[in-house]
MIDO-913309 format. One record per residue (C-alpha): residue in one letter; x, y, z. Coordinates in nm, 3 decimals. Example, Ala and Ser with C-alpha at 12.3 -4.5 7.8 and 13.67 -1.06 7.14 Angstrom:
! MIDO-913309
(a; (1.230; -0.450; 0.780));
(s; (1.367; -0.106; 0.714));
END
This chain:
! MIDO-913309
(m; (12.488; -19.447; -12.797));
(a; (12.321; -19.409; -13.135));
(t; (12.013; -19.198; -13.165));
(i; (11.711; -19.315; -13.359));
(s; (11.557; -19.061; -13.585));
(g; (11.180; -19.065; -13.631));
(k; (11.216; -18.916; -13.978));
(k; (11.099; -19.136; -14.265));
(p; (11.326; -19.186; -14.568));
(s; (11.225; -19.013; -14.886));
(s; (11.047; -19.202; -15.161));
(f; (11.347; -19.136; -15.386));
(l; (11.556; -19.365; -15.166));
(l; (11.289; -19.634; -15.151));
(f; (11.211; -19.643; -15.524));
(p; (11.367; -19.937; -15.719));
(w; (11.544; -19.755; -16.003));
(s; (11.737; -20.055; -16.135));
(l; (11.435; -20.283; -16.121));
(l; (11.237; -20.024; -16.318));
(s; (11.514; -20.009; -16.580));
(i; (11.519; -20.387; -16.615));
(v; (11.143; -20.409; -16.653));
(l; (11.143; -20.126; -16.908));
(i; (11.422; -20.286; -17.112));
(l; (11.237; -20.619; -17.119));
(l; (10.904; -20.456; -17.204));
(l; (11.054; -20.241; -17.479));
(n; (11.232; -20.543; -17.622));
(t; (10.915; -20.752; -17.639));
(a; (10.668; -20.481; -17.740));
(f; (10.877; -20.274; -17.980));
(s; (11.145; -20.516; -18.096));
(e; (11.187; -20.357; -18.440));
(f; (11.225; -20.006; -18.299));
(f; (11.442; -20.131; -18.014));
(g; (11.668; -20.317; -18.256));
(k; (11.752; -20.001; -18.448));
(n; (11.795; -19.773; -18.148));
(w; (11.917; -20.014; -17.882));
(s; (12.226; -19.818; -17.782));
(w; (12.038; -19.497; -17.708));
(i; (11.758; -19.667; -17.520));
(a; (12.000; -19.875; -17.316));
(l; (12.205; -19.567; -17.228));
(v; (11.895; -19.369; -17.137));
(l; (11.780; -19.650; -16.908));
(i; (12.112; -19.772; -16.765));
(i; (12.298; -19.450; -16.687));
(p; (12.022; -19.283; -16.481));
(a; (11.956; -19.610; -16.297));
(a; (12.325; -19.640; -16.210));
(i; (12.348; -19.279; -16.095));
(l; (12.028; -19.292; -15.891));
(e; (12.124; -19.623; -15.729));
(n; (12.470; -19.488; -15.642));
(l; (12.310; -19.198; -15.459));
(k; (12.156; -19.451; -15.219));
(v; (12.493; -19.579; -15.098));
(g; (12.545; -19.314; -14.832));
(y; (12.215; -19.387; -14.661));
(s; (12.251; -19.675; -14.423));
(t; (11.912; -19.707; -14.261));
(m; (11.801; -20.065; -14.229));
(r; (11.477; -20.008; -14.420));
(i; (11.658; -19.874; -14.725));
(m; (11.912; -20.155; -14.718));
(f; (11.644; -20.422; -14.677));
(l; (11.437; -20.287; -14.966));
(k; (11.751; -20.258; -15.179));
(v; (11.827; -20.627; -15.127));
(v; (11.465; -20.725; -15.199));
(y; (11.459; -20.519; -15.519));
(s; (11.793; -20.665; -15.625));
(l; (11.659; -21.016; -15.579));
(l; (11.352; -20.926; -15.785));
(s; (11.580; -20.786; -16.055));
(f; (11.775; -21.109; -16.069));
(m; (11.449; -21.305; -16.082));
(f; (11.311; -21.105; -16.377));
(v; (11.634; -21.135; -16.573));
(g; (11.656; -21.505; -16.494));
(l; (11.299; -21.565; -16.610));
(a; (11.358; -21.374; -16.933));
(f; (11.687; -21.554; -16.999));
(g; (11.528; -21.891; -16.921));
(a; (11.238; -21.826; -17.156));
(s; (11.481; -21.729; -17.430));
(m; (11.703; -22.033; -17.373));
(s; (11.412; -22.277; -17.364));
(g; (11.293; -22.167; -17.710));
(w; (11.646; -22.194; -17.845));
(y; (11.685; -22.539; -17.686));
(l; (11.358; -22.669; -17.833));
(e; (11.448; -22.548; -18.181));
(r; (11.806; -22.667; -18.175));
(f; (11.797; -22.998; -17.994));
(k; (11.437; -23.118; -18.011));
(d; (11.386; -23.017; -18.375));
(m; (11.060; -22.833; -18.302));
(k; (11.013; -22.571; -18.569));
(g; (10.761; -22.293; -18.570));
(i; (10.714; -22.266; -18.195));
(a; (10.655; -21.928; -18.037));
(r; (10.965; -21.822; -17.851));
(v; (11.103; -21.525; -17.668));
(e; (11.400; -21.376; -17.850));
(i; (11.635; -21.160; -17.651));
(p; (11.914; -21.007; -17.862));
(w; (12.271; -20.988; -17.736));
(y; (12.257; -20.614; -17.672));
(v; (11.956; -20.651; -17.443));
(l; (12.139; -20.922; -17.251));
(l; (12.440; -20.691; -17.232));
(a; (12.227; -20.407; -17.093));
(l; (12.068; -20.639; -16.838));
(t; (12.409; -20.772; -16.737));
(v; (12.539; -20.419; -16.677));
(i; (12.243; -20.338; -16.455));
(l; (12.285; -20.663; -16.263));
(l; (12.654; -20.591; -16.210));
(i; (12.557; -20.252; -16.069));
(e; (12.315; -20.433; -15.838));
(v; (12.588; -20.670; -15.715));
(v; (12.822; -20.380; -15.639));
(q; (12.542; -20.203; -15.454));
(i; (12.466; -20.509; -15.244));
(f; (12.831; -20.543; -15.138));
(s; (12.851; -20.175; -15.051));
(m; (12.531; -20.209; -14.849));
(l; (12.677; -20.509; -14.665));
(k; (12.977; -20.297; -14.575));
(a; (12.742; -20.027; -14.444));
(v; (12.552; -20.285; -14.238));
(k; (12.878; -20.406; -14.086));
(r; (12.973; -20.048; -14.003));
(e; (12.629; -19.990; -13.848));
(f; (12.651; -20.303; -13.633));
(m; (13.004; -20.218; -13.525));
(q; (12.868; -19.900; -13.365));
(f; (12.666; -20.112; -13.123));
(d; (12.954; -20.344; -13.032));
(p; (13.072; -20.264; -12.678));
(d; (13.422; -20.400; -12.747));
(q; (13.495; -20.140; -13.013));
END
């Protein structure tokens, strides 16, 4: 029979590293677009690589609270990227197909979209590894096994 530990998980495991990276990339792109345009590769590497490493450290921990928060933060990450991509596409659509010139629009360069895509791919891999851990955890309680 499995034992339940009364120990709380550390805040490191509960913190949304990928979501923080996505929000920082979007904020840096909108606030400092000129600076971000010149130094995009360094900023993306500084934000993506630690997020990937820190999220990969969470894989071995299979408590339900950590897995639930990981899925919630992943969904929030997808929502933020979807909103940013939708805002960018709507401005492009209005200029291109509705012939509305001079409207304020959100411009997201290709390298920002690439950085966001890499982080979202990391999120997808993490979700599938968490699902495998959930299956393993539930299999412990199956009396037929």
